[in-house]
TORTI-813398 format. One line per 3 residues: number of its first residue (from 1); for each residue z, x, y of N, C-alpha, C. Coordinates in pm, 1 decimal. Example, Ala and Ser with C-alpha at 12.3 -4.5 7.8 and 13.67 -1.06 7.14 Angstrom:
BEGIN
1) 780.0/1319.0/-569.0/780.0/1230.0/-450.0/780.0/1320.0/-330.0 ~ 708.0/1285.0/-225.0/714.0/1367.0/-106.0/787.0/1290.0/3.0
end
This chain:
BEGIN
1) 57.4/1946.6/-1946.2/48.3/1804.6/-1927.9/-49.9/1744.5/-2027.8 ~ -47.4/1794.3/-2147.1/-135.5/1742.1/-2251.0/-107.9/1594.5/-2273.9 ~ -213.4/1516.9/-2284.6/-200.1/1374.4/-2310.3/-173.7/1290.9/-2185.8
4) -164.0/1353.7/-2069.4/-137.9/1279.9/-1945.5/-266.6/1216.1/-1893.8 ~ -251.8/1109.7/-1820.4/-364.4/1041.9/-1757.9/-348.8/1055.0/-1607.4 ~ -452.2/1101.3/-1541.0/-450.4/1114.9/-1395.7/-536.6/1004.5/-1335.8
7) -476.0/922.2/-1251.2/-550.5/818.1/-1181.2/-575.4/864.5/-1039.1 ~ -699.3/880.6/-1003.0/-735.7/917.4/-865.4/-762.6/788.0/-790.1 ~ -679.3/758.9/-693.8/-685.5/629.3/-626.5/-741.7/637.3/-484.4
10) -785.8/752.9/-441.2/-829.1/772.4/-303.1/-933.2/674.5/-252.8 ~ -1022.8/629.2/-339.7/-1127.6/536.7/-295.7/-1081.4/390.9/-300.5 ~ -960.9/366.0/-348.7/-905.4/230.3/-351.7/-829.8/208.0/-222.0
13) -903.8/204.0/-111.2/-839.7/207.3/20.7/-858.8/79.4/102.4 ~ -869.5/-32.0/34.1/-887.7/-161.4/100.6/-760.9/-200.5/177.7 ~ -778.3/-256.6/297.3/-666.0/-300.9/380.1/-692.3/-442.3/429.5
16) -595.4/-529.9/411.3/-597.6/-663.5/471.3/-464.3/-681.3/542.7 ~ -466.5/-724.1/667.0/-344.0/-753.4/741.0/-348.2/-900.7/778.6 ~ -244.5/-973.6/739.6/-231.7/-1114.8/774.1/-122.8/-1125.1/881.0
19) -160.6/-1125.7/1009.5/-60.2/-1124.7/1115.6/26.6/-1249.9/1118.5 ~ -26.6/-1362.2/1076.3/52.5/-1485.6/1076.9/167.5/-1478.0/976.8 ~ 142.4/-1419.9/861.0/246.2/-1405.8/757.7/319.8/-1273.1/769.1
22) 265.9/-1182.4/856.0/322.2/-1048.5/872.4/326.3/-973.6/738.9 ~ 211.8/-977.1/671.3/197.5/-915.0/539.6/71.6/-829.4/539.4 ~ 79.9/-714.2/475.0/-37.3/-630.1/452.9/-62.6/-621.7/303.5
25) -190.2/-623.5/267.7/-231.3/-609.1/128.4/-320.6/-486.3/125.6 ~ -284.4/-387.2/45.6/-356.4/-260.1/47.3/-392.5/-214.4/-92.5 ~ -499.0/-133.9/-98.7/-537.5/-71.2/-223.8/-446.8/46.3/-254.1
28) -444.5/87.7/-378.4/-354.4/193.7/-423.7/-379.7/328.4/-355.6 ~ -498.7/349.0/-301.2/-529.4/475.8/-235.8/-519.5/472.4/-84.3 ~ -476.5/360.7/-28.0/-465.4/347.5/116.9/-361.2/444.2/171.9
31) -398.9/514.5/276.3/-304.7/604.8/343.2/-242.5/532.3/461.7 ~ -127.8/579.8/504.7/-52.2/512.2/609.8/-125.2/506.2/743.4 ~ -193.5/612.3/783.6/-256.6/613.1/916.9/-351.5/494.6/936.5
34) -447.7/470.5/845.2/-536.5/355.8/865.6/-462.7/221.8/861.3 ~ -362.1/211.9/777.0/-285.9/87.4/771.1/-209.4/63.5/900.4 ~ -142.7/166.0/951.0/-66.8/150.8/1075.3/-158.6/120.6/1193.0
37) -276.1/181.9/1193.8/-373.8/155.2/1300.1/-417.3/9.3/1296.9 ~ -446.5/-41.1/1178.9/-489.3/-181.3/1164.3/-375.6/-276.8/1199.2 ~ -253.7/-248.1/1153.5/-138.7/-334.1/1182.8/-106.4/-335.5/1332.5
40) -122.6/-220.7/1398.3/-91.7/-210.4/1541.6/-178.9/-302.1/1625.8 ~ -299.3/-332.5/1580.4/-387.4/-423.7/1653.2/-326.5/-563.3/1666.0 ~ -229.1/-591.7/1579.6/-161.4/-721.7/1579.5/-16.9/-709.7/1627.4
43) 18.6/-592.8/1683.5/154.6/-570.8/1729.5/253.0/-549.9/1615.7 ~ 204.5/-503.3/1500.4/287.6/-482.9/1381.9/291.4/-336.5/1342.9 ~ 384.9/-301.0/1259.4/391.5/-167.4/1200.1/445.6/-181.8/1058.6
46) 443.4/-74.8/982.0/494.9/-77.8/845.8/613.9/14.8/831.7 ~ 675.5/11.9/715.0/790.0/97.4/688.2/742.5/233.6/637.9 ~ 663.9/301.1/719.6/604.3/429.3/682.4/705.2/542.7/692.9
49) 674.4/652.2/624.9/756.9/771.8/633.4/712.5/861.3/747.4 ~ 739.3/989.6/736.2/710.2/1081.9/845.7/567.3/1134.1/845.9 ~ 492.2/1112.3/737.5/354.4/1162.6/732.3/255.5/1048.3/714.6
52) 162.9/1032.1/809.0/62.3/927.2/795.5/-46.1/961.1/693.0 ~ -43.6/1083.1/637.8/-144.7/1125.1/541.1/-108.7/1086.8/398.0 ~ 14.2/1043.7/375.5/59.8/1006.3/241.6/8.0/867.3/207.9
55) -25.5/845.2/81.6/-70.9/711.6/42.2/47.9/615.7/41.6 ~ 18.8/490.4/69.2/122.5/387.4/69.4/184.3/377.7/-69.6 ~ 100.4/376.3/-173.5/150.9/364.3/-310.4/237.6/483.6/-349.2
58) 195.4/603.9/-313.8/275.3/722.8/-344.7/409.9/720.5/-275.5 ~ 409.6/678.3/-151.1/532.6/667.8/-73.0/627.7/565.7/-136.1 ~ 574.1/450.4/-176.3/656.7/345.1/-234.7/708.1/382.1/-372.6
61) 630.8/460.1/-447.6/672.9/502.0/-581.1/802.5/580.9/-576.6 ~ 822.6/654.4/-470.2/944.1/734.8/-455.2/1054.3/658.7/-381.1 ~ 1035.2/530.9/-357.2/1136.5/450.7/-289.6/1102.1/418.0/-146.1
64) 1049.5/515.5/-74.0/1005.1/490.9/61.5/1113.8/492.1/166.9 ~ 1167.4/609.1/194.8/1266.5/622.5/301.5/1191.5/633.2/434.2 ~ 1208.3/533.4/519.0/1133.3/520.4/643.1/1222.8/545.9/763.8
67) 1158.2/564.7/878.9/1232.9/572.8/1004.8/1307.1/441.9/1030.0 ~ 1257.6/333.4/973.3/1317.5/201.5/991.9/1415.2/162.7/880.9 ~ 1441.3/252.3/787.3/1523.5/218.6/670.6/1665.8/177.4/706.5
70) 1719.0/232.9/811.0/1855.3/196.8/849.3/1866.3/46.6/879.9 ~ 1763.2/-8.4/942.3/1765.1/-150.3/976.8/1700.2/-242.2/874.8 ~ 1603.2/-187.8/796.9/1526.2/-272.9/706.5/1536.4/-233.0/559.7
73) 1605.8/-126.0/529.3/1617.7/-80.8/390.5/1499.4/3.9/346.9 ~ 1498.8/39.0/220.0/1391.3/120.3/162.5/1262.1/40.6/161.6 ~ 1152.4/107.5/185.5/1022.0/41.3/189.0/991.0/-26.1/55.2
76) 1026.3/36.8/-55.1/997.7/-19.9/-187.0/1068.5/-153.9/-207.0 ~ 1180.2/-175.1/-140.1/1252.9/-301.7/-152.2/1180.4/-416.9/-84.2 ~ 1087.2/-387.2/4.4/1016.7/-493.3/76.4/883.5/-531.0/12.1
79) 845.7/-464.3/-95.6/720.1/-496.9/-163.3/732.4/-635.5/-225.2 ~ 635.8/-719.5/-197.0/637.0/-855.7/-251.5/568.0/-864.1/-386.5 ~ 468.8/-778.7/-409.4/396.7/-784.4/-536.5/315.0/-657.9/-557.0
82) 300.3/-618.9/-681.3/204.0/-518.0/-722.8/109.0/-586.3/-818.9 ~ -17.9/-558.1/-806.4/-115.9/-612.9/-899.3/-175.1/-498.0/-979.6 ~ -161.7/-504.1/-1109.3/-220.3/-404.0/-1197.3/-310.1/-478.9/-1295.5
85) -439.0/-470.2/-1276.6/-531.6/-547.1/-1360.4/-550.6/-485.2/-1498.6 ~ -599.9/-565.9/-1587.0/-636.7/-517.9/-1720.5/-776.2/-456.3/-1711.6 ~ -807.8/-373.1/-1806.1/-936.0/-303.6/-1806.3/-1052.8/-401.4/-1799.0
88) -1046.7/-511.8/-1869.8/-1158.6/-607.7/-1867.7/-1177.7/-668.6/-1728.6 ~ -1066.4/-684.2/-1651.1/-1078.6/-735.4/-1514.5/-1148.8/-634.7/-1425.0 ~ -1120.7/-506.4/-1445.4/-1185.5/-401.6/-1367.0/-1334.5/-399.2/-1396.8
91) -1369.4/-411.1/-1523.7/-1510.3/-408.7/-1562.6/-1586.7/-527.1/-1505.8 ~ -1520.8/-642.5/-1491.5/-1585.7/-763.2/-1439.7/-1587.2/-769.3/-1286.7 ~ -1505.6/-689.1/-1221.5/-1491.9/-695.9/-1075.4/-1622.6/-658.7/-1006.1
94) -1653.8/-730.9/-897.8/-1772.2/-698.5/-817.4/-1756.5/-562.2/-752.9 ~ -1636.2/-533.5/-707.3/-1607.3/-405.3/-643.4/-1481.1/-347.8/-706.9 ~ -1495.0/-268.7/-813.5/-1376.9/-218.8/-883.4/-1285.7/-131.0/-798.2
97) -1334.1/-81.0/-683.9/-1250.0/1.2/-597.3/-1146.5/-81.7/-522.2 ~ -1159.5/-213.8/-526.4/-1066.8/-300.2/-453.5/-970.8/-372.2/-548.1 ~ -955.6/-325.9/-671.1/-879.6/-398.3/-771.2/-729.1/-372.8/-763.3
100) -684.9/-248.9/-751.2/-542.1/-218.6/-748.8/-488.2/-240.9/-608.0 ~ -384.6/-323.9/-593.7/-332.6/-356.1/-461.2/-181.8/-372.4/-461.6 ~ -123.1/-357.6/-345.7/18.1/-390.5/-324.2/24.3/-488.0/-208.4
103) 125.6/-568.5/-205.6/140.8/-672.3/-104.3/281.8/-660.3/-48.2 ~ 294.6/-628.8/80.3/427.7/-608.7/137.8/429.7/-646.2/284.4 ~ 548.9/-676.6/337.6/557.6/-717.4/478.1/539.1/-601.9/574.7
106) 490.7/-634.0/693.2/483.9/-538.6/803.2/570.2/-592.6/916.2 ~ 622.4/-505.5/997.3/718.0/-542.8/1100.9/649.7/-569.3/1233.1 ~ 703.2/-661.5/1309.0/647.7/-688.1/1440.0/755.2/-709.5/1543.0
end
């Protein structure tokens, strides 16, 4: 894997759940278990796969076949936005661990 770049996203685990809009905004390293726990407090869930230990971003990168896919489609199809900042934005950020995020609906 010469010349490859490895991005370790585990510490990018920020979670925001907007129950009124039924949307979750998560960092690239967020795992499903904490997201589902936070969403459940609002009577919501996400289009997670069979393992809560997988990162949301990793799951979505492969399309995201969920238990709910039959009724709601692939999880990746429900993503509303991905934010990928430029290096200068990361350097200027107050908390660079919260920079990479995805924005997608959660079910209720």
